[in-house]
C-alpha positions, 0 to 999 in steps of 0.5 A: 264583224265578229259576233263576240265584238257585237254589243247587245242591243237594249239595256244591260242586265246588271243595271236593274239589279243595282237600283233594286239593291239601293232601294232595299237599305233605304226602307230598311233604315227608314222603318226603324227610324220612324218607329223610334221617333214615334216611341220617343214622341209618345214618351215625350208627350206623356212626360210633357202632359203629366209634368208640365200641364197637370193642375198641380203644375199651376201651383207654385213650385215651392209649395208643391215641393215642400208639402209631403201630402198623405192623400187618401190617408186622412192625415196631414203631411209633415209641416202642414197646418189647418187654419179654421175660419169662424162661421159665415152666414151669407145671403145667396142670390135668388131669381125669385122673391124668396131669400136664401141663406148659406151657413158655412164653416171652413178650414184652410190647409197651408203648407207651413206654420209660417203661412198659417200665421200669415193667413191668420194675420190676413183673416179679414181678407180671407173672410171677404173673399169667402163672402164674395164667392158664396154670395154669387151662388144660388141655393140650387147651385149648392144643393142640386149638383153632385159636384157642387161642394167640390166646385165651391171649394175650388172657387174658394181656394182660388178666390182666397189666393187671388185676394192674398196675392199669392198661393197660400191656401193648398186646400179648402175643407168645408166642415159645415154647410147649411142652406136655408 
C-alpha cells in the first residue's frame, strides 16, 4: 500500500476547531442578551412599583389627575377647597377608671368646589365618622407616639371616605387637638 493513501488513525484535526468555533458565538450573544433583559426588568419593575403600587395609585384616578397639588409650598392647588368642621369633644377609651377627652378641630381638603358642596351637605355623616374614629383612641395613643397625629389624620381620611362611599377627602388637617 502506498503511504499517501493510508488514512490516519484517530481523530481528524479539523473537528475540534469546528466545535470550538460554534461555542464562541453562542456565549457572545447570550451575555449581552442577559444584560439587556436585566436592565429592562429593572426599569420595568421600577415603573411598576412607582406608578401602580404607590399609595397615590390607590386613590381615584379622577381626583389625582384634577388636583394640581403644591406640596411643601403651603398653598392650595388650583380648584382645591378647604372645608372646616366645627369642634368635636369626644370621650376616649380608657383601660383604667379615669376619663379622658379629646377636643378636636379639623379641616378637610377636597379637589373642587362641587366636592366641597357635597361634603357640606353630608356633614352629619362626616361628624359621625370622625367621632367613630377618635372614640376608639386612648389618650396615650394621641400623646405618646411621634407619628400619632399623622396616623390619626390618615384614619380620619379613610373613615370619612368610607362612610361617604367615595374618595372625596384628599387630606385631613388637624387645626386643634387638646387631650385631657
